C-alpha positions in Angstrom: -15.0 65.7 78.3 -14.8 64.6 81.9 -17.6 63.8 84.3 -18.4 66.6 86.7 -18.3 65.2 90.3 -19.5 67.2 93.3 -15.9 67.8 94.4 -14.7 69.1 91.1 -17.7 71.4 90.9 -16.9 72.6 94.4 -13.3 73.4 93.3 -14.5 75.2 90.3 -17.0 77.3 92.3 -14.3 78.1 94.9 -12.0 79.3 92.2 -14.7 81.6 90.8 -15.4 83.0 94.1 -11.8 83.7 94.7 -11.1 85.1 91.1 -14.3 87.2 90.8 -14.6 88.0 94.4 -18.3 87.1 94.3 -20.5 85.0 96.6 -21.1 81.4 96.2 -24.5 81.7 94.8 -23.4 84.1 92.2 -20.4 81.9 91.4 -22.8 79.0 90.7 -25.0 81.1 88.5 -22.0 82.5 86.6 -20.6 79.1 86.0 -24.0 77.9 84.8 -24.3 80.9 82.5 -20.9 80.5 81.0 -21.5 76.7 80.4 -25.1 76.9 79.2 -26.4 74.9 82.2 -29.7 75.2 83.9 -28.9 76.2 87.4 -31.7 73.9 88.8 -29.5 70.9 87.5 -26.7 71.7 89.9 -28.3 70.1 92.9 -26.5 66.8 92.4 -23.3 68.6 91.8 -23.3 70.4 95.2 -21.3 68.7 98.0 -21.9 69.0 101.6 -19.2 71.6 102.2 -20.4 73.7 99.4 -24.0 73.4 100.6 -22.9 74.6 104.0 -21.1 77.6 102.6 -24.1 78.5 100.5 -26.4 78.2 103.6 -24.2 80.3 105.7 -24.0 82.9 103.0 -27.7 83.0 102.5 -28.2 83.2 106.2 -25.9 86.1 106.6 -27.6 87.9 103.6 -31.0 87.3 105.4 -32.0 85.0 102.6 -32.4 82.1 105.0 -33.6 81.8 108.7 -31.2 80.0 111.0 -32.9 76.6 111.0 -34.5 76.7 107.6 -33.2 74.7 104.4 -32.0 76.6 101.6 -34.4 76.6 98.7 -33.0 76.8 95.2 -35.4 78.5 92.8 -35.1 77.8 89.1 -36.4 80.1 86.4 -38.4 77.1 85.1 -41.9 76.6 86.5 -42.3 73.9 89.3 -38.5 73.4 89.5 -37.8 74.3 93.1 -35.0 72.2 94.8 -33.9 72.0 98.3 -30.1 71.7 99.0 
């Protein structure tokens, strides 16, 4: 098993977005579900480019105000993470 780097994770997410025609947030959740990973642990795997795409997507979906940070909510209590 190879180590997951932020760049490898970004490529995987990009491939899911293209193949499944879904948004970046859904692609990350789908990857986590398929690989039995808690989405709150992906913070360290998200590189700058992927973070920018998620923020743009969230902003266009009115999930994020223009100058706000994107807040990643986990299903676990007290596990909120900023990207």
